[in-house]
PDB file of all heavy atoms in Angstrom:
ATOM      1  N   GLY A   1    -119.204 -74.155 -30.251  1.00  0.00           N
ATOM      2  CA  GLY A   1    -118.195 -74.513 -31.174  1.00  0.00           C
ATOM      3  C   GLY A   1    -117.121 -75.254 -30.415  1.00  0.00           C
ATOM      4  O   GLY A   1    -116.813 -75.145 -29.318  1.00  0.00           O
ATOM      5  N   TYR A   2    -116.487 -76.166 -31.178  1.00  0.00           N
ATOM      6  CA  TYR A   2    -115.462 -76.965 -30.614  1.00  0.00           C
ATOM      7  C   TYR A   2    -114.472 -77.323 -31.761  1.00  0.00           C
ATOM      8  O   TYR A   2    -114.805 -77.182 -32.905  1.00  0.00           O
ATOM      9  CB  TYR A   2    -115.973 -78.179 -30.003  1.00  0.00           C
ATOM     10  CG  TYR A   2    -116.590 -79.198 -30.919  1.00  0.00           C
ATOM     11  CD1 TYR A   2    -115.712 -80.207 -31.527  1.00  0.00           C
ATOM     12  CD2 TYR A   2    -117.822 -79.076 -31.398  1.00  0.00           C
ATOM     13  CE1 TYR A   2    -116.219 -81.083 -32.479  1.00  0.00           C
ATOM     14  CE2 TYR A   2    -118.324 -79.961 -32.232  1.00  0.00           C
ATOM     15  CZ  TYR A   2    -117.564 -80.940 -32.882  1.00  0.00           C
ATOM     16  OH  TYR A   2    -118.109 -81.832 -33.712  1.00  0.00           O
ATOM     17  N   TYR A   3    -113.269 -77.735 -31.426  1.00  0.00           N
ATOM     18  CA  TYR A   3    -112.381 -78.155 -32.326  1.00  0.00           C
ATOM     19  C   TYR A   3    -111.605 -79.397 -31.792  1.00  0.00           C
ATOM     20  O   TYR A   3    -111.398 -79.435 -30.623  1.00  0.00           O
ATOM     21  CB  TYR A   3    -111.379 -77.139 -32.879  1.00  0.00           C
ATOM     22  CG  TYR A   3    -110.359 -76.666 -31.888  1.00  0.00           C
ATOM     23  CD1 TYR A   3    -109.097 -77.254 -31.993  1.00  0.00           C
ATOM     24  CD2 TYR A   3    -110.612 -75.873 -30.833  1.00  0.00           C
ATOM     25  CE1 TYR A   3    -108.040 -76.869 -31.129  1.00  0.00           C
ATOM     26  CE2 TYR A   3    -109.583 -75.577 -29.830  1.00  0.00           C
ATOM     27  CZ  TYR A   3    -108.346 -76.021 -30.036  1.00  0.00           C
ATOM     28  OH  TYR A   3    -107.363 -75.732 -29.192  1.00  0.00           O
ATOM     29  N   VAL A   4    -111.154 -80.255 -32.716  1.00  0.00           N
ATOM     30  CA  VAL A   4    -110.355 -81.394 -32.385  1.00  0.00           C
ATOM     31  C   VAL A   4    -108.964 -81.114 -32.629  1.00  0.00           C
ATOM     32  O   VAL A   4    -108.622 -80.790 -33.847  1.00  0.00           O
ATOM     33  CB  VAL A   4    -110.845 -82.660 -32.987  1.00  0.00           C
ATOM     34  CG1 VAL A   4    -109.890 -83.918 -32.611  1.00  0.00           C
ATOM     35  CG2 VAL A   4    -112.223 -82.965 -32.682  1.00  0.00           C
ATOM     36  N   SER A   5    -108.034 -81.225 -31.760  1.00  0.00           N
ATOM     37  CA  SER A   5    -106.535 -81.010 -32.096  1.00  0.00           C
ATOM     38  C   SER A   5    -106.025 -82.266 -32.672  1.00  0.00           C
ATOM     39  O   SER A   5    -106.107 -83.318 -31.930  1.00  0.00           O
ATOM     40  CB  SER A   5    -105.896 -80.561 -30.728  1.00  0.00           C
ATOM     41  OG  SER A   5    -104.464 -80.373 -30.947  1.00  0.00           O
ATOM     42  N   THR A   6    -105.506 -82.071 -33.880  1.00  0.00           N
ATOM     43  CA  THR A   6    -104.934 -83.267 -34.583  1.00  0.00           C
ATOM     44  C   THR A   6    -103.655 -82.944 -34.990  1.00  0.00           C
ATOM     45  O   THR A   6    -103.346 -81.914 -35.498  1.00  0.00           O
ATOM     46  CB  THR A   6    -105.799 -83.761 -35.769  1.00  0.00           C
ATOM     47  OG1 THR A   6    -105.968 -82.693 -36.622  1.00  0.00           O
ATOM     48  CG2 THR A   6    -107.151 -84.271 -35.216  1.00  0.00           C
ATOM     49  N   VAL A   7    -102.525 -83.880 -34.791  1.00  0.00           N
ATOM     50  CA  VAL A   7    -101.251 -83.669 -35.265  1.00  0.00           C
ATOM     51  C   VAL A   7    -101.260 -83.540 -36.787  1.00  0.00           C
ATOM     52  O   VAL A   7    -101.814 -84.311 -37.463  1.00  0.00           O
ATOM     53  CB  VAL A   7    -100.418 -84.809 -34.804  1.00  0.00           C
ATOM     54  CG1 VAL A   7     -98.935 -84.545 -35.291  1.00  0.00           C
ATOM     55  CG2 VAL A   7    -100.418 -84.870 -33.226  1.00  0.00           C
ATOM     56  N   GLY A   8    -100.456 -82.574 -37.249  1.00  0.00           N
ATOM     57  CA  GLY A   8    -100.303 -82.427 -38.718  1.00  0.00           C
ATOM     58  C   GLY A   8    -101.335 -81.559 -39.340  1.00  0.00           C
ATOM     59  O   GLY A   8    -101.076 -81.059 -40.544  1.00  0.00           O
ATOM     60  N   LEU A   9    -102.281 -81.152 -38.703  1.00  0.00           N
ATOM     61  CA  LEU A   9    -103.216 -80.154 -39.346  1.00  0.00           C
ATOM     62  C   LEU A   9    -102.716 -78.660 -39.194  1.00  0.00           C
ATOM     63  O   LEU A   9    -102.150 -78.284 -38.224  1.00  0.00           O
ATOM     64  CB  LEU A   9    -104.591 -80.141 -38.464  1.00  0.00           C
ATOM     65  CG  LEU A   9    -105.747 -79.703 -39.240  1.00  0.00           C
ATOM     66  CD1 LEU A   9    -106.101 -80.352 -40.654  1.00  0.00           C
ATOM     67  CD2 LEU A   9    -107.049 -79.686 -38.397  1.00  0.00           C
ATOM     68  N   ASP A  10    -102.908 -78.025 -40.390  1.00  0.00           N
ATOM     69  CA  ASP A  10    -102.249 -76.671 -40.452  1.00  0.00           C
ATOM     70  C   ASP A  10    -102.905 -75.699 -39.435  1.00  0.00           C
ATOM     71  O   ASP A  10    -104.119 -75.721 -39.330  1.00  0.00           O
ATOM     72  CB  ASP A  10    -102.382 -76.225 -41.925  1.00  0.00           C
ATOM     73  CG  ASP A  10    -101.725 -74.791 -42.074  1.00  0.00           C
ATOM     74  OD1 ASP A  10    -100.516 -74.783 -42.027  1.00  0.00           O
ATOM     75  OD2 ASP A  10    -102.412 -73.792 -42.236  1.00  0.00           O
ATOM     76  N   GLU A  11    -102.166 -74.956 -38.733  1.00  0.00           N
ATOM     77  CA  GLU A  11    -102.697 -74.182 -37.688  1.00  0.00           C
ATOM     78  C   GLU A  11    -103.661 -73.089 -38.258  1.00  0.00           C
ATOM     79  O   GLU A  11    -104.616 -72.752 -37.638  1.00  0.00           O
ATOM     80  CB  GLU A  11    -101.521 -73.420 -37.019  1.00  0.00           C
ATOM     81  CG  GLU A  11    -101.963 -72.686 -35.601  1.00  0.00           C
ATOM     82  CD  GLU A  11    -100.711 -71.972 -34.985  1.00  0.00           C
ATOM     83  OE1 GLU A  11     -99.686 -72.216 -35.360  1.00  0.00           O
ATOM     84  OE2 GLU A  11    -101.086 -71.243 -34.027  1.00  0.00           O
ATOM     85  N   GLU A  12    -103.381 -72.571 -39.517  1.00  0.00           N
ATOM     86  CA  GLU A  12    -104.264 -71.570 -39.987  1.00  0.00           C
ATOM     87  C   GLU A  12    -105.588 -72.302 -40.385  1.00  0.00           C
ATOM     88  O   GLU A  12    -106.613 -71.487 -40.103  1.00  0.00           O
ATOM     89  CB  GLU A  12    -103.510 -70.934 -41.286  1.00  0.00           C
ATOM     90  CG  GLU A  12    -102.640 -69.844 -41.043  1.00  0.00           C
ATOM     91  CD  GLU A  12    -103.276 -68.752 -40.156  1.00  0.00           C
ATOM     92  OE1 GLU A  12    -104.349 -68.260 -40.547  1.00  0.00           O
ATOM     93  OE2 GLU A  12    -102.720 -68.285 -39.178  1.00  0.00           O
ATOM     94  N   MET A  13    -105.525 -73.363 -40.775  1.00  0.00           N
ATOM     95  CA  MET A  13    -106.803 -74.154 -41.056  1.00  0.00           C
ATOM     96  C   MET A  13    -107.653 -74.321 -39.751  1.00  0.00           C
ATOM     97  O   MET A  13    -108.874 -74.137 -39.824  1.00  0.00           O
ATOM     98  CB  MET A  13    -106.472 -75.472 -41.695  1.00  0.00           C
ATOM     99  CG  MET A  13    -106.275 -75.414 -43.117  1.00  0.00           C
ATOM    100  SD  MET A  13    -105.744 -77.166 -43.814  1.00  0.00           S
ATOM    101  CE  MET A  13    -107.306 -77.985 -43.338  1.00  0.00           C
ATOM    102  N   ILE A  14    -106.893 -74.526 -38.663  1.00  0.00           N
ATOM    103  CA  ILE A  14    -107.595 -74.639 -37.419  1.00  0.00           C
ATOM    104  C   ILE A  14    -108.287 -73.335 -36.928  1.00  0.00           C
ATOM    105  O   ILE A  14    -109.417 -73.226 -36.570  1.00  0.00           O
ATOM    106  CB  ILE A  14    -106.636 -75.156 -36.292  1.00  0.00           C
ATOM    107  CG1 ILE A  14    -106.170 -76.598 -36.679  1.00  0.00           C
ATOM    108  CG2 ILE A  14    -107.301 -75.226 -34.907  1.00  0.00           C
ATOM    109  CD1 ILE A  14    -105.197 -77.102 -35.744  1.00  0.00           C
ATOM    110  N   LYS A  15    -107.470 -72.319 -37.098  1.00  0.00           N
ATOM    111  CA  LYS A  15    -107.967 -71.004 -36.694  1.00  0.00           C
ATOM    112  C   LYS A  15    -109.071 -70.644 -37.583  1.00  0.00           C
ATOM    113  O   LYS A  15    -110.250 -70.176 -37.031  1.00  0.00           O
ATOM    114  CB  LYS A  15    -106.773 -69.877 -36.965  1.00  0.00           C
ATOM    115  CG  LYS A  15    -105.807 -70.004 -35.883  1.00  0.00           C
ATOM    116  CD  LYS A  15    -104.776 -68.907 -36.156  1.00  0.00           C
ATOM    117  CE  LYS A  15    -103.527 -69.017 -35.221  1.00  0.00           C
ATOM    118  NZ  LYS A  15    -102.564 -68.135 -35.505  1.00  0.00           N
ATOM    119  N   GLU A  16    -109.154 -70.893 -38.945  1.00  0.00           N
ATOM    120  CA  GLU A  16    -110.195 -70.553 -39.857  1.00  0.00           C
ATOM    121  C   GLU A  16    -111.469 -71.325 -39.373  1.00  0.00           C
ATOM    122  O   GLU A  16    -112.538 -70.913 -39.406  1.00  0.00           O
ATOM    123  CB  GLU A  16    -109.733 -70.931 -41.330  1.00  0.00           C
ATOM    124  CG  GLU A  16    -110.859 -70.544 -42.223  1.00  0.00           C
ATOM    125  CD  GLU A  16    -111.042 -69.049 -42.396  1.00  0.00           C
ATOM    126  OE1 GLU A  16    -110.039 -68.175 -42.084  1.00  0.00           O
ATOM    127  OE2 GLU A  16    -112.070 -68.601 -42.734  1.00  0.00           O
ATOM    128  N   TYR A  17    -111.145 -72.712 -39.135  1.00  0.00           N
ATOM    129  CA  TYR A  17    -112.306 -73.589 -38.678  1.00  0.00           C
ATOM    130  C   TYR A  17    -112.992 -73.074 -37.510  1.00  0.00           C
ATOM    131  O   TYR A  17    -114.181 -72.940 -37.411  1.00  0.00           O
ATOM    132  CB  TYR A  17    -111.817 -74.933 -38.450  1.00  0.00           C
ATOM    133  CG  TYR A  17    -112.782 -75.977 -37.980  1.00  0.00           C
ATOM    134  CD1 TYR A  17    -113.842 -76.459 -38.943  1.00  0.00           C
ATOM    135  CD2 TYR A  17    -112.883 -76.208 -36.564  1.00  0.00           C
ATOM    136  CE1 TYR A  17    -114.807 -77.255 -38.346  1.00  0.00           C
ATOM    137  CE2 TYR A  17    -113.872 -77.170 -36.016  1.00  0.00           C
ATOM    138  CZ  TYR A  17    -114.780 -77.732 -37.050  1.00  0.00           C
ATOM    139  OH  TYR A  17    -115.720 -78.464 -36.600  1.00  0.00           O
ATOM    140  N   ILE A  18    -112.184 -72.616 -36.422  1.00  0.00           N
ATOM    141  CA  ILE A  18    -112.731 -72.059 -35.183  1.00  0.00           C
ATOM    142  C   ILE A  18    -113.567 -70.844 -35.540  1.00  0.00           C
ATOM    143  O   ILE A  18    -114.662 -70.638 -35.012  1.00  0.00           O
ATOM    144  CB  ILE A  18    -111.653 -71.740 -34.208  1.00  0.00           C
ATOM    145  CG1 ILE A  18    -110.951 -73.049 -33.750  1.00  0.00           C
ATOM    146  CG2 ILE A  18    -112.135 -71.000 -32.999  1.00  0.00           C
ATOM    147  CD1 ILE A  18    -109.689 -72.868 -32.804  1.00  0.00           C
ATOM    148  N   ARG A  19    -113.053 -69.898 -36.309  1.00  0.00           N
ATOM    149  CA  ARG A  19    -113.732 -68.704 -36.795  1.00  0.00           C
ATOM    150  C   ARG A  19    -115.153 -69.022 -37.352  1.00  0.00           C
ATOM    151  O   ARG A  19    -116.061 -68.387 -37.073  1.00  0.00           O
ATOM    152  CB  ARG A  19    -112.857 -67.855 -37.695  1.00  0.00           C
ATOM    153  CG  ARG A  19    -111.955 -66.872 -37.057  1.00  0.00           C
ATOM    154  CD  ARG A  19    -111.470 -65.797 -37.941  1.00  0.00           C
ATOM    155  NE  ARG A  19    -110.701 -66.344 -39.101  1.00  0.00           N
ATOM    156  CZ  ARG A  19    -109.391 -66.645 -39.043  1.00  0.00           C
ATOM    157  NH1 ARG A  19    -108.597 -66.219 -38.012  1.00  0.00           N
ATOM    158  NH2 ARG A  19    -108.776 -67.098 -40.159  1.00  0.00           N
ATOM    159  N   ASN A  20    -115.114 -70.005 -38.157  1.00  0.00           N
ATOM    160  CA  ASN A  20    -116.343 -70.450 -38.883  1.00  0.00           C
ATOM    161  C   ASN A  20    -117.199 -71.022 -37.893  1.00  0.00           C
ATOM    162  O   ASN A  20    -118.490 -70.757 -37.883  1.00  0.00           O
ATOM    163  CB  ASN A  20    -116.011 -71.586 -40.056  1.00  0.00           C
ATOM    164  CG  ASN A  20    -115.437 -70.819 -41.164  1.00  0.00           C
ATOM    165  OD1 ASN A  20    -115.555 -69.605 -41.470  1.00  0.00           O
ATOM    166  ND2 ASN A  20    -114.630 -71.611 -41.974  1.00  0.00           N
ATOM    167  N   GLN A  21    -116.770 -71.772 -36.865  1.00  0.00           N
ATOM    168  CA  GLN A  21    -117.701 -72.307 -35.971  1.00  0.00           C
ATOM    169  C   GLN A  21    -118.275 -71.256 -35.093  1.00  0.00           C
ATOM    170  O   GLN A  21    -119.480 -71.239 -34.719  1.00  0.00           O
ATOM    171  CB  GLN A  21    -116.894 -73.298 -35.016  1.00  0.00           C
ATOM    172  CG  GLN A  21    -116.394 -74.663 -35.734  1.00  0.00           C
ATOM    173  CD  GLN A  21    -117.731 -75.395 -36.185  1.00  0.00           C
ATOM    174  OE1 GLN A  21    -118.597 -75.610 -35.383  1.00  0.00           O
ATOM    175  NE2 GLN A  21    -117.842 -75.798 -37.421  1.00  0.00           N
ATOM    176  N   GLU A  22    -117.446 -70.192 -34.767  1.00  0.00           N
ATOM    177  CA  GLU A  22    -117.962 -69.085 -33.868  1.00  0.00           C
ATOM    178  C   GLU A  22    -119.051 -68.320 -34.635  1.00  0.00           C
ATOM    179  O   GLU A  22    -120.157 -68.122 -34.145  1.00  0.00           O
ATOM    180  CB  GLU A  22    -116.931 -68.181 -33.521  1.00  0.00           C
ATOM    181  CG  GLU A  22    -116.008 -68.754 -32.540  1.00  0.00           C
ATOM    182  CD  GLU A  22    -114.775 -67.891 -32.306  1.00  0.00           C
ATOM    183  OE1 GLU A  22    -114.480 -66.908 -33.143  1.00  0.00           O
ATOM    184  OE2 GLU A  22    -113.995 -68.170 -31.499  1.00  0.00           O
ATOM    185  N   LYS A  23    -118.911 -68.138 -35.997  1.00  0.00           N
ATOM    186  CA  LYS A  23    -119.917 -67.632 -36.801  1.00  0.00           C
ATOM    187  C   LYS A  23    -121.204 -68.384 -36.808  1.00  0.00           C
ATOM    188  O   LYS A  23    -122.252 -67.875 -36.620  1.00  0.00           O
ATOM    189  CB  LYS A  23    -119.524 -67.379 -38.236  1.00  0.00           C
ATOM    190  CG  LYS A  23    -118.606 -66.116 -38.472  1.00  0.00           C
ATOM    191  CD  LYS A  23    -118.361 -66.016 -39.848  1.00  0.00           C
ATOM    192  CE  LYS A  23    -116.920 -65.761 -40.226  1.00  0.00           C
ATOM    193  NZ  LYS A  23    -116.427 -66.107 -41.538  1.00  0.00           N
ATOM    194  N   ASN A  24    -121.056 -69.758 -36.946  1.00  0.00           N
ATOM    195  CA  ASN A  24    -122.242 -70.560 -36.887  1.00  0.00           C
ATOM    196  C   ASN A  24    -122.993 -70.539 -35.586  1.00  0.00           C
ATOM    197  O   ASN A  24    -124.184 -70.520 -35.514  1.00  0.00           O
ATOM    198  CB  ASN A  24    -121.819 -72.048 -37.251  1.00  0.00           C
ATOM    199  CG  ASN A  24    -121.289 -72.206 -38.718  1.00  0.00           C
ATOM    200  OD1 ASN A  24    -121.588 -71.458 -39.567  1.00  0.00           O
ATOM    201  ND2 ASN A  24    -120.562 -73.296 -38.951  1.00  0.00           N
ATOM    202  N   ASP A  25    -122.194 -70.513 -34.507  1.00  0.00           N
ATOM    203  CA  ASP A  25    -122.767 -70.433 -33.164  1.00  0.00           C
ATOM    204  C   ASP A  25    -123.513 -69.156 -33.015  1.00  0.00           C
ATOM    205  O   ASP A  25    -124.648 -69.191 -32.529  1.00  0.00           O
ATOM    206  CB  ASP A  25    -121.763 -70.490 -32.203  1.00  0.00           C
ATOM    207  CG  ASP A  25    -121.027 -71.922 -32.089  1.00  0.00           C
ATOM    208  OD1 ASP A  25    -121.572 -72.857 -32.564  1.00  0.00           O
ATOM    209  OD2 ASP A  25    -120.017 -72.012 -31.403  1.00  0.00           O
ATOM    210  N   ILE A  26    -123.021 -68.042 -33.466  1.00  0.00           N
ATOM    211  CA  ILE A  26    -123.790 -66.844 -33.372  1.00  0.00           C
ATOM    212  C   ILE A  26    -124.925 -66.762 -34.151  1.00  0.00           C
ATOM    213  O   ILE A  26    -126.102 -66.345 -33.633  1.00  0.00           O
ATOM    214  CB  ILE A  26    -122.767 -65.650 -33.899  1.00  0.00           C
ATOM    215  CG1 ILE A  26    -121.621 -65.505 -32.772  1.00  0.00           C
ATOM    216  CG2 ILE A  26    -123.556 -64.248 -33.881  1.00  0.00           C
ATOM    217  CD1 ILE A  26    -120.527 -64.618 -33.405  1.00  0.00           C
ATOM    218  N   HIS A  27    -124.872 -67.321 -35.306  1.00  0.00           N
ATOM    219  CA  HIS A  27    -126.069 -67.436 -36.112  1.00  0.00           C
ATOM    220  C   HIS A  27    -127.197 -68.270 -35.542  1.00  0.00           C
ATOM    221  O   HIS A  27    -128.279 -67.896 -35.470  1.00  0.00           O
ATOM    222  CB  HIS A  27    -125.715 -67.950 -37.583  1.00  0.00           C
ATOM    223  CG  HIS A  27    -126.860 -68.113 -38.549  1.00  0.00           C
ATOM    224  ND1 HIS A  27    -127.433 -66.845 -38.947  1.00  0.00           N
ATOM    225  CD2 HIS A  27    -127.470 -69.067 -39.105  1.00  0.00           C
ATOM    226  CE1 HIS A  27    -128.481 -67.250 -39.796  1.00  0.00           C
ATOM    227  NE2 HIS A  27    -128.476 -68.495 -39.885  1.00  0.00           N
ATOM    228  N   ARG A  28    -126.739 -69.420 -34.978  1.00  0.00           N
ATOM    229  CA  ARG A  28    -127.695 -70.369 -34.408  1.00  0.00           C
ATOM    230  C   ARG A  28    -128.323 -69.750 -33.061  1.00  0.00           C
ATOM    231  O   ARG A  28    -129.537 -69.875 -32.851  1.00  0.00           O
ATOM    232  CB  ARG A  28    -126.960 -71.679 -34.056  1.00  0.00           C
ATOM    233  CG  ARG A  28    -127.870 -72.771 -33.668  1.00  0.00           C
ATOM    234  CD  ARG A  28    -127.273 -74.139 -33.702  1.00  0.00           C
ATOM    235  NE  ARG A  28    -126.091 -74.167 -32.910  1.00  0.00           N
ATOM    236  CZ  ARG A  28    -124.813 -74.493 -33.229  1.00  0.00           C
ATOM    237  NH1 ARG A  28    -124.563 -74.656 -34.488  1.00  0.00           N
ATOM    238  NH2 ARG A  28    -123.888 -74.410 -32.423  1.00  0.00           N
ATOM    239  N   ASP A  29    -127.506 -69.029 -32.330  1.00  0.00           N
ATOM    240  CA  ASP A  29    -127.978 -68.297 -31.150  1.00  0.00           C
ATOM    241  C   ASP A  29    -129.085 -67.245 -31.507  1.00  0.00           C
ATOM    242  O   ASP A  29    -130.056 -67.098 -30.890  1.00  0.00           O
ATOM    243  CB  ASP A  29    -126.874 -67.618 -30.405  1.00  0.00           C
ATOM    244  CG  ASP A  29    -126.085 -68.695 -29.602  1.00  0.00           C
ATOM    245  OD1 ASP A  29    -126.501 -69.826 -29.576  1.00  0.00           O
ATOM    246  OD2 ASP A  29    -124.977 -68.376 -29.234  1.00  0.00           O
ATOM    247  N   GLN A  30    -128.906 -66.584 -32.568  1.00  0.00           N
ATOM    248  CA  GLN A  30    -129.757 -65.487 -33.059  1.00  0.00           C
ATOM    249  C   GLN A  30    -131.078 -66.266 -33.513  1.00  0.00           C
ATOM    250  O   GLN A  30    -132.182 -65.700 -33.248  1.00  0.00           O
ATOM    251  CB  GLN A  30    -129.224 -64.795 -34.234  1.00  0.00           C
ATOM    252  CG  GLN A  30    -128.148 -63.883 -33.804  1.00  0.00           C
ATOM    253  CD  GLN A  30    -127.421 -63.072 -35.023  1.00  0.00           C
ATOM    254  OE1 GLN A  30    -127.615 -63.607 -36.197  1.00  0.00           O
ATOM    255  NE2 GLN A  30    -126.801 -62.111 -34.664  1.00  0.00           N
ATOM    256  N   LEU A  31    -130.936 -67.437 -34.252  1.00  0.00           N
ATOM    257  CA  LEU A  31    -132.269 -68.044 -34.594  1.00  0.00           C
ATOM    258  C   LEU A  31    -133.028 -68.601 -33.393  1.00  0.00           C
ATOM    259  O   LEU A  31    -134.176 -68.313 -33.334  1.00  0.00           O
ATOM    260  CB  LEU A  31    -131.771 -69.415 -35.399  1.00  0.00           C
ATOM    261  CG  LEU A  31    -131.422 -69.082 -36.864  1.00  0.00           C
ATOM    262  CD1 LEU A  31    -130.946 -70.349 -37.499  1.00  0.00           C
ATOM    263  CD2 LEU A  31    -132.394 -68.328 -37.592  1.00  0.00           C
ATOM    264  N   LYS A  32    -132.334 -68.988 -32.238  1.00  0.00           N
ATOM    265  CA  LYS A  32    -132.975 -69.464 -31.111  1.00  0.00           C
ATOM    266  C   LYS A  32    -133.689 -68.327 -30.504  1.00  0.00           C
ATOM    267  O   LYS A  32    -134.740 -68.508 -29.899  1.00  0.00           O
ATOM    268  CB  LYS A  32    -131.783 -69.879 -30.065  1.00  0.00           C
ATOM    269  CG  LYS A  32    -131.752 -71.505 -30.201  1.00  0.00           C
ATOM    270  CD  LYS A  32    -130.821 -71.999 -29.076  1.00  0.00           C
ATOM    271  CE  LYS A  32    -129.517 -72.220 -29.549  1.00  0.00           C
ATOM    272  NZ  LYS A  32    -128.531 -72.640 -28.492  1.00  0.00           N
ATOM    273  N   LEU A  33    -133.167 -67.106 -30.557  1.00  0.00           N
ATOM    274  CA  LEU A  33    -133.700 -65.941 -29.903  1.00  0.00           C
ATOM    275  C   LEU A  33    -134.819 -65.293 -30.759  1.00  0.00           C
ATOM    276  O   LEU A  33    -135.450 -64.377 -30.348  1.00  0.00           O
ATOM    277  CB  LEU A  33    -132.643 -64.784 -29.592  1.00  0.00           C
ATOM    278  CG  LEU A  33    -131.557 -65.282 -28.615  1.00  0.00           C
ATOM    279  CD1 LEU A  33    -130.507 -64.151 -28.527  1.00  0.00           C
ATOM    280  CD2 LEU A  33    -132.205 -65.326 -27.229  1.00  0.00           C
ATOM    281  N   GLY A  34    -134.991 -65.783 -31.971  1.00  0.00           N
ATOM    282  CA  GLY A  34    -135.955 -65.373 -32.873  1.00  0.00           C
ATOM    283  C   GLY A  34    -135.694 -64.084 -33.604  1.00  0.00           C
ATOM    284  O   GLY A  34    -136.551 -63.274 -33.971  1.00  0.00           O
ATOM    285  N   MET A  35    -134.457 -63.807 -33.685  1.00  0.00           N
ATOM    286  CA  MET A  35    -133.929 -62.548 -34.446  1.00  0.00           C
ATOM    287  C   MET A  35    -134.010 -62.845 -35.845  1.00  0.00           C
ATOM    288  O   MET A  35    -133.865 -63.851 -36.371  1.00  0.00           O
ATOM    289  CB  MET A  35    -132.556 -62.266 -33.992  1.00  0.00           C
ATOM    290  CG  MET A  35    -132.508 -61.752 -32.530  1.00  0.00           C
ATOM    291  SD  MET A  35    -130.862 -61.541 -31.902  1.00  0.00           S
ATOM    292  CE  MET A  35    -130.413 -59.934 -32.701  1.00  0.00           C
TER     293      MET A  35
END
C-alpha cells in the first residue's frame, strides 16, 4: 500500500485510505498464498 501526500486533503480521509489499502494488501497476500 502507498499514499500520496497532497496539500488540503483531510487527514482523516488519508488515514481511512491507508487503512483500506492495508486491508486490500492483506487480502491480496492471502490470495497469493492460496488461502
